[in-house]
C-alpha positions as CSV (number, residue, x, y, z in Angstrom):
1,X,34.5,16.6,-141.7
2,X,34.4,15.0,-138.4
3,X,35.1,16.9,-135.1
4,X,38.2,16.2,-133.2
5,X,38.2,14.9,-129.6
6,X,39.5,18.3,-128.4
7,X,36.5,20.0,-130.0
8,X,34.2,17.6,-128.3
9,X,35.8,18.1,-124.9
10,X,36.1,21.9,-125.2
11,X,32.6,22.5,-126.6
12,X,30.3,24.3,-124.2
13,X,27.9,22.1,-122.4
14,X,24.4,22.0,-123.9
15,X,25.7,22.3,-127.5
16,X,24.8,19.2,-129.4
17,X,26.8,17.4,-132.1
18,X,25.8,18.0,-135.6
19,X,23.9,15.3,-137.2
20,X,26.1,12.8,-139.0
21,X,29.2,14.1,-137.3
22,X,31.6,11.5,-135.8
23,X,32.8,11.7,-132.2
24,X,36.0,9.9,-132.4
25,X,34.8,6.9,-130.5
26,X,33.3,8.9,-127.6
27,X,29.6,8.4,-126.9
28,X,27.5,10.9,-125.0
29,X,25.6,9.4,-122.1
30,X,21.9,10.2,-122.0
31,X,20.7,12.8,-119.5
32,X,19.2,11.4,-116.3
33,X,15.4,11.6,-116.1
34,X,12.8,11.6,-113.4
35,X,12.3,7.9,-114.0
36,X,16.0,7.3,-113.4
37,X,15.8,9.2,-110.0
38,X,12.7,7.2,-108.9
39,X,14.4,4.0,-109.7
40,X,17.5,4.9,-107.6
41,X,15.3,5.8,-104.6
42,X,13.5,2.4,-104.9
43,X,16.8,0.6,-104.9
44,X,18.0,2.5,-101.7
45,X,14.7,1.7,-99.9
46,X,15.0,-1.9,-100.8
47,X,18.5,-2.1,-99.5
48,X,17.5,-0.4,-96.2
49,X,14.5,-2.8,-95.8
50,X,16.8,-5.7,-96.4
51,X,19.3,-4.7,-93.7
52,X,16.5,-4.2,-91.2
53,X,15.0,-7.6,-91.9
54,X,18.4,-9.2,-91.8
55,X,19.9,-7.5,-88.7
56,X,16.8,-6.2,-86.8
57,X,18.4,-2.9,-86.2
58,X,17.8,0.3,-88.2
59,X,21.4,1.4,-87.5
60,X,22.7,-1.6,-89.3
61,X,24.8,-3.1,-86.5
62,X,26.4,0.2,-85.5
63,X,28.2,-0.3,-82.0
64,X,26.1,0.9,-79.1
65,X,25.9,0.8,-75.2
66,X,23.1,1.3,-72.7
67,X,23.1,2.4,-69.0
68,X,20.4,2.7,-66.3
69,X,20.3,6.0,-64.5
70,X,19.0,5.8,-61.0
71,X,18.1,9.0,-58.9
72,X,19.2,8.9,-55.3
73,X,18.7,11.4,-52.4
74,X,21.9,13.2,-51.3
75,X,23.5,11.6,-48.3
76,X,23.5,13.6,-45.1
77,X,26.8,15.3,-44.3
78,X,28.9,13.6,-41.6
79,X,29.1,15.3,-38.2
80,X,32.6,16.6,-37.6
81,X,33.8,17.8,-34.2
82,X,35.8,21.0,-34.3
83,X,39.4,20.5,-33.2
84,X,42.1,23.1,-32.6
85,X,44.0,21.8,-35.7
86,X,41.1,22.8,-37.9
87,X,41.5,26.4,-37.0
88,X,44.6,26.7,-39.2
89,X,42.6,25.7,-42.2
90,X,39.8,28.1,-41.4
91,X,42.3,30.9,-40.8
92,X,43.7,30.3,-44.3
93,X,40.4,31.3,-45.8
94,X,39.8,34.8,-47.2
95,X,38.0,37.2,-44.9
96,X,34.8,36.9,-47.0
97,X,34.7,33.1,-46.8
98,X,31.3,31.7,-45.9
99,X,32.8,30.0,-42.7
100,X,35.2,32.4,-41.0
101,X,37.9,31.7,-38.5
102,X,35.8,33.6,-35.9
103,X,33.1,31.0,-36.2
104,X,35.6,28.2,-35.6
105,X,37.1,30.1,-32.7
106,X,33.7,30.4,-31.0
107,X,33.2,26.6,-31.3
108,X,36.6,25.5,-30.3
109,X,37.9,28.2,-27.8
110,X,41.0,28.7,-29.9
111,X,42.2,32.2,-30.6
112,X,43.4,33.2,-34.0
113,X,45.4,36.4,-34.6
114,X,45.8,37.8,-38.1
115,X,47.0,41.3,-39.1
116,X,44.1,43.7,-39.9
117,X,43.2,43.8,-43.6
118,X,45.5,40.8,-44.5
119,X,44.2,37.6,-46.1
120,X,45.6,34.1,-46.5
121,X,47.9,32.6,-47.6
122,X,50.3,35.5,-47.4
123,X,49.2,36.8,-43.9
124,X,51.0,35.4,-40.9
125,X,48.6,33.6,-38.6
126,X,49.2,33.0,-34.8
127,X,47.0,30.3,-33.2
128,X,46.8,30.0,-29.4
129,X,45.1,26.9,-27.8
130,X,43.7,27.6,-24.4
131,X,45.3,25.9,-21.4
132,X,42.9,24.7,-18.8
133,X,45.5,25.4,-16.1
134,X,46.3,29.0,-17.3
135,X,46.1,31.7,-14.6
136,X,43.3,34.1,-15.4
137,X,43.7,37.8,-14.5
138,X,41.0,39.8,-12.8
139,X,38.7,41.6,-15.2
140,X,39.5,45.1,-16.3
141,X,38.3,47.7,-15.9
142,X,37.1,47.1,-12.3
143,X,34.5,49.7,-11.4
144,X,35.8,49.9,-7.9
145,X,39.2,51.1,-9.3
146,X,38.0,53.4,-12.0
147,X,37.1,57.1,-12.1
148,X,36.3,59.5,-14.9
149,X,39.0,62.0,-15.9
150,X,39.2,64.7,-18.5
151,X,40.9,62.4,-21.0
152,X,39.0,59.3,-20.1
153,X,38.7,56.6,-17.4
154,X,41.6,56.7,-14.9
155,X,42.8,54.1,-12.3
156,X,42.3,54.9,-8.7
157,X,42.7,53.4,-5.2
158,X,39.4,51.8,-4.2
159,X,37.7,51.5,-0.8
160,X,39.7,49.6,1.7
161,X,42.9,50.9,0.0
162,X,42.8,48.3,-2.7
163,X,45.2,49.2,-5.5
164,X,45.2,48.5,-9.2
165,X,48.7,47.2,-8.7
166,X,47.3,44.4,-6.6
167,X,44.0,43.7,-8.4
168,X,45.3,43.7,-11.9
169,X,48.6,41.9,-11.2
170,X,49.3,38.4,-12.3
171,X,49.6,36.1,-9.3
172,X,53.0,34.7,-8.7
173,X,53.0,30.9,-9.0
174,X,54.4,29.0,-6.0
175,X,57.8,27.4,-6.3
176,X,61.4,27.3,-5.2
177,X,64.6,28.5,-6.8
178,X,66.0,31.6,-8.4
179,X,63.4,34.0,-10.0
180,X,63.6,36.3,-13.0
181,X,61.1,39.0,-14.0
182,X,61.2,40.3,-17.5
183,X,59.4,43.4,-18.9
184,X,59.1,43.8,-22.7
185,X,58.3,47.4,-23.8
186,X,57.1,49.0,-27.0
187,X,54.0,47.0,-27.8
188,X,51.0,48.4,-29.5
189,X,52.8,50.1,-32.4
190,X,53.0,47.2,-34.9
191,X,50.0,44.9,-34.9
192,X,51.8,41.8,-36.1
193,X,54.7,42.3,-33.7
194,X,52.4,42.9,-30.8
195,X,50.3,39.8,-31.4
196,X,53.5,37.8,-31.9
197,X,54.8,38.9,-28.5
198,X,51.5,38.1,-26.8
199,X,51.2,34.6,-28.3
200,X,54.9,33.5,-28.2
201,X,56.2,34.8,-24.9
202,X,55.4,33.0,-21.6
203,X,52.5,34.5,-19.7
204,X,54.7,35.4,-16.8
205,X,56.5,38.0,-19.0
206,X,55.1,41.5,-18.3
207,X,54.3,43.7,-21.3
208,X,54.4,47.5,-21.6
209,X,52.4,49.3,-24.3
210,X,53.2,52.5,-26.0
211,X,50.5,55.1,-25.4
212,X,50.6,56.0,-29.1
213,X,49.5,52.7,-30.6
214,X,46.1,52.2,-32.4
215,X,43.4,50.0,-31.0
216,X,45.3,49.8,-27.7
217,X,42.4,48.8,-25.6
218,X,41.8,45.7,-27.7
219,X,45.5,44.8,-27.8
220,X,45.9,45.2,-24.1
221,X,42.8,43.1,-23.5
222,X,44.3,40.3,-25.7
223,X,47.5,40.5,-23.6
224,X,45.6,40.1,-20.3
225,X,43.5,37.3,-21.7
226,X,46.7,35.5,-22.5
227,X,47.9,35.9,-18.9
228,X,50.3,38.8,-19.3
229,X,50.0,41.7,-16.8
230,X,50.4,45.1,-18.5
231,X,52.0,48.5,-18.0
232,X,52.0,51.7,-20.0
233,X,55.0,53.7,-21.2
234,X,55.2,57.2,-19.8
235,X,57.1,59.5,-22.3
236,X,59.6,61.7,-20.5
237,X,62.1,64.3,-21.8
238,X,65.6,63.0,-22.6
239,X,68.7,65.1,-22.6
240,X,68.8,65.5,-26.4
241,X,65.2,66.5,-26.8
242,X,63.8,67.3,-29.4
243,X,66.4,65.4,-31.5
244,X,65.2,62.3,-29.6
245,X,61.4,62.9,-29.2
246,X,59.3,60.4,-27.2
247,X,56.1,61.8,-28.6
248,X,53.5,64.6,-28.4
249,X,52.5,64.0,-24.8
250,X,56.1,64.0,-23.4
251,X,56.6,65.3,-19.9
252,X,59.0,68.2,-20.1
253,X,61.3,69.4,-17.4
254,X,60.4,73.1,-18.1
255,X,56.6,72.6,-18.2
256,X,54.4,73.6,-15.3
257,X,53.4,70.7,-13.0
258,X,49.7,71.0,-14.0
259,X,50.6,70.5,-17.7
260,X,52.7,67.5,-16.9
261,X,50.0,66.0,-14.7
262,X,47.4,66.5,-17.5
263,X,49.7,64.6,-19.9
264,X,50.2,61.9,-17.3
265,X,46.4,61.6,-17.1
266,X,46.2,61.3,-20.8
267,X,48.7,58.4,-20.8
268,X,46.9,56.6,-17.9
269,X,43.6,56.8,-19.6
270,X,44.7,55.0,-22.8
271,X,43.6,51.5,-21.7
272,X,42.5,49.8,-18.5
273,X,44.1,47.1,-16.4
274,X,47.6,48.5,-15.9
275,X,49.7,47.7,-12.8
276,X,52.0,50.7,-13.3
277,X,54.1,52.7,-15.7
278,X,57.5,52.4,-17.2
279,X,59.7,55.3,-18.5
280,X,60.0,56.0,-22.1
281,X,63.4,57.8,-22.2
282,X,63.3,60.5,-19.5
283,X,66.9,61.1,-18.2
284,X,66.6,64.9,-18.3
285,X,63.0,65.0,-16.8
286,X,64.0,62.6,-14.0
287,X,66.8,64.9,-13.0
288,X,64.5,67.8,-12.3
289,X,62.9,66.9,-8.9
290,X,60.5,69.9,-9.1
291,X,59.0,68.4,-12.3
292,X,59.3,64.7,-11.4
293,X,58.0,64.6,-7.8
294,X,54.4,65.7,-8.6
295,X,54.1,63.0,-11.2
296,X,55.4,60.3,-8.9
297,X,53.0,61.4,-6.2
298,X,50.1,61.2,-8.7
299,X,51.1,57.6,-9.6
300,X,51.4,56.6,-6.0
301,X,48.0,58.2,-5.2
302,X,46.4,56.1,-7.9
303,X,47.8,52.8,-6.6
304,X,50.3,52.2,-9.4
305,X,54.0,51.2,-9.5
306,X,56.9,52.6,-11.5
307,X,59.5,50.5,-13.4
308,X,62.8,52.0,-14.6
309,X,63.7,50.1,-17.7
310,X,67.5,50.5,-17.0
311,X,68.3,52.2,-20.3
312,X,69.6,55.3,-18.5
313,X,73.1,55.3,-16.9
314,X,71.7,56.1,-13.5
315,X,68.5,55.3,-11.6
316,X,65.8,57.7,-12.6
317,X,63.5,57.9,-9.6
318,X,65.3,56.4,-6.6
319,X,65.1,59.3,-4.1
320,X,61.9,60.8,-5.4
321,X,60.1,57.4,-5.4
322,X,60.9,56.9,-1.8
323,X,59.7,60.3,-0.9
324,X,56.4,59.8,-2.8
325,X,56.0,56.2,-1.3
326,X,55.7,54.9,-4.8
327,X,56.5,51.2,-5.3
328,X,59.4,51.2,-7.8
329,X,62.0,48.9,-9.3
330,X,64.9,49.2,-11.8
331,X,66.0,46.6,-14.4
332,X,69.5,45.4,-13.8
333,X,70.0,44.0,-17.3
334,X,68.8,45.3,-20.7
335,X,68.9,42.1,-22.7
336,X,68.9,43.7,-26.2
337,X,71.0,46.8,-25.6
338,X,73.1,45.4,-28.5
339,X,70.6,44.1,-31.0
340,X,72.4,41.1,-32.3
341,X,71.5,37.4,-31.8
342,X,74.8,36.5,-30.1
343,X,74.8,39.6,-27.9
344,X,71.2,38.9,-26.7
345,X,72.0,35.3,-26.0
346,X,75.0,36.4,-24.0
347,X,72.9,38.8,-21.9
348,X,70.3,36.1,-21.3
349,X,73.0,33.7,-20.1
350,X,74.3,36.4,-17.8
351,X,70.8,37.1,-16.5
352,X,70.3,33.4,-15.6
353,X,73.7,33.3,-13.8
354,X,73.0,36.5,-11.9
355,X,69.6,35.1,-10.8
356,X,71.3,32.0,-9.5
357,X,73.7,34.2,-7.6
358,X,71.2,36.8,-6.2
359,X,68.0,34.9,-6.1
360,X,66.0,37.5,-8.1
361,X,66.8,39.7,-11.1
362,X,64.6,42.2,-13.1
363,X,65.4,42.6,-16.8
364,X,64.0,44.6,-19.6
365,X,63.9,44.4,-23.4
366,X,62.1,45.8,-26.5
367,X,59.4,44.3,-28.6
368,X,61.7,43.9,-31.6
369,X,61.1,40.7,-33.5
370,X,64.7,39.6,-32.9
371,X,64.3,40.0,-29.1
372,X,61.0,38.1,-29.1
373,X,62.6,35.2,-31.1
374,X,65.6,34.9,-28.7
375,X,63.5,35.3,-25.5
376,X,61.0,32.6,-26.8
377,X,63.8,30.2,-27.4
378,X,65.6,30.9,-24.1
379,X,62.5,30.5,-21.9
380,X,61.4,27.3,-23.6
381,X,63.1,25.1,-21.0
382,X,64.0,27.7,-18.4
383,X,61.9,26.0,-15.7
384,X,63.5,22.7,-16.4
385,X,66.8,24.4,-15.6
386,X,65.5,25.3,-12.2
387,X,64.7,29.0,-12.8
388,X,61.2,30.5,-12.4
389,X,59.7,33.4,-14.4
390,X,57.7,35.8,-12.3
391,X,55.7,39.0,-13.3
392,X,57.2,42.4,-12.6
393,X,54.5,43.1,-10.1
394,X,56.1,40.5,-7.8
395,X,58.9,43.0,-7.0
396,X,56.6,46.0,-7.1
397,X,54.1,44.6,-4.7
398,X,56.7,43.5,-2.2
399,X,58.8,46.7,-2.5
400,X,59.3,48.6,0.8
401,X,56.6,51.0,1.7
402,X,59.1,53.8,1.4
403,X,59.3,53.0,-2.3
404,X,63.0,52.2,-2.5
405,X,64.1,50.9,-5.9
406,X,64.2,47.2,-5.7
407,X,66.7,45.3,-7.9
408,X,67.5,42.4,-5.6
409,X,65.3,39.7,-4.0
410,X,62.1,41.5,-2.7
């Protein structure tokens, strides 16, 4: 009996067909042998040799490309001159950048102010380009005008009766027309606000620093480098003390004169180069002549001036300043008594009109950012309108020897 096709297909490999059995037309191929493999290899070699002979390329005409590589020495970097505009790019680099803004500053003479610990691009950067015509203040401290105190270096009157008020003052530029002096107080507390006021306000604007700020000596030095003359705020007791507290070194109406003088000494030693002091509050203290007069005599004996910022309803030191022969002046207008843009603008317009009427006006304001913004905008073309900005020392230095409060033309 012959096997079916299914049997043939399903039979395990290696099992042969019985002799004489029919396979239903299917013929089993012979197994390949070593001779067969050798023949196939010879045929492949023959084909490869033929293609090489025909095409001359062992890759058989496969697409290809060739290029010549030439080694060149790197070109020398171009020489670039440092310009002020490049400082902005350098300032935008992180603090650990290989080339810092400080290196560019040294090469270009441009000053860059960045809040301590901040990095670009989030940190505000203020850039000031030096002006060749800028008035330079005398160096501070001047050894002739400095003595050692218990709390640090103190200003004093030097030989020939030269006063810190005169030596450290910003010279008044010559000119005609009405004059305005502006004192901005409260600097030194916020680094960014302080640097903004120094860089954005005209150099003729005088700046008063709080004695409680950090790194005051550096900030005060920056202000003087920019042309601003500087004062220090003297904290004095207000009527609602301690609800309103000027700070831990406040002069108190009930304290002994020696204690108040020691606190005054601490304030005066905070940084060098001051032309005088300005009150920080003080309505109650100023009303106690027994407490006030020793302090004013101390200030006069050190060759300084006193500025009443005008925030109190009445003059703080009028009679006592005259008795102590202390140069003193009182601000007639507080430009940001109402801290709104339209209110500040209105006070600035009134200040300008009053200056045209009287010839000279002293005004004060705080170092709030809003005040700095409005002042910077208002002063931009003030000179073109025929009004000159002068430093506060202009009125203090020309004040009567008796120390009367000056609020009109000196």
